[in-house]
C-alpha positions in Angstrom: 4.4 4.1 -10.7 2.1 1.4 -9.2 -0.7 3.7 -8.1 -3.4 3.8 -10.7 -6.6 5.9 -10.6 -8.6 3.3 -8.6 -5.9 2.9 -6.0 -5.6 6.7 -5.8 -9.4 7.0 -5.2 -9.2 4.4 -2.4 -6.3 6.1 -0.8 -8.2 9.5 -1.0 -11.2 7.9 0.7 -9.0 7.0 3.7 -7.4 10.5 3.9 -4.2 9.9 1.9 -3.8 12.4 -0.9 -0.1 12.9 -1.3 3.2 10.9 -1.2 3.9 12.7 2.0 0.7 11.5 3.5 1.5 7.9 2.5 5.0 8.2 4.0 3.7 9.7 7.2 1.0 7.0 7.7 3.1 4.2 6.4 2.2 1.7 3.7 1.0 -1.0 6.1 -1.4 1.3 8.0 -2.5 2.9 4.7 -3.4 -0.4 3.2 -5.1 -1.6 6.4 -7.3 1.5 6.1 -8.1 0.7 2.5 -8.9 -2.9 3.3 -11.4 -1.7 5.9 -13.4 0.1 3.3 -12.7 -2.1 0.2 -13.2 -5.8 0.5 -11.7 -6.5 -2.9 -8.3 -5.1 -1.9 -5.5 -7.6 -1.9 -2.0 -7.8 -0.5 -0.7 -6.9 -3.9 -1.9 -3.4 -3.3 0.3 -3.2 -0.3 3.3 -4.3 -2.3 2.3 -1.7 -5.0 2.3 1.1 -2.4 5.8 0.1 -1.2 7.0 -0.1 -4.8 5.5 3.3 -5.5 7.5 4.8 -2.7 10.7 3.1 -4.0 9.8 4.0 -7.6 10.0 0.4 -8.7 7.3 -2.1 -9.9 6.0 -4.2 -7.0 7.3 -7.4 -8.7 10.8 -6.0 -8.2 10.4 -5.8 -4.4 12.8 -8.3 -2.7 11.1 -11.4 -1.3 12.1 -10.6 2.2 10.6 -7.1 1.9 7.3 -8.7 0.7 7.4 -11.2 3.6 8.0 -8.4 6.1 5.2 -6.2 4.7 2.8 -9.2 4.8 3.7 -10.1 8.3 3.3 -6.5 9.5 0.0 -6.2 7.6 -1.4 -9.4 9.2 -0.2 -8.5 12.7 -3.0 -7.3 15.0 
């Protein structure tokens, strides 16, 4: 859920091939890596990764979780 073929390709390009890889790296770091190689990537992709780990659509993520993800993503 949430990870389509294009997102999968982008994740593979940054060394993430499995759910375990994504869990180990963390969704924020994974999406930072994707954004470094893919200028069209948006924050929605970050939400989609979190939703995928929780097995829910990204629109179902609670607002506070989205805010936390965005803040962590924008830090640094």
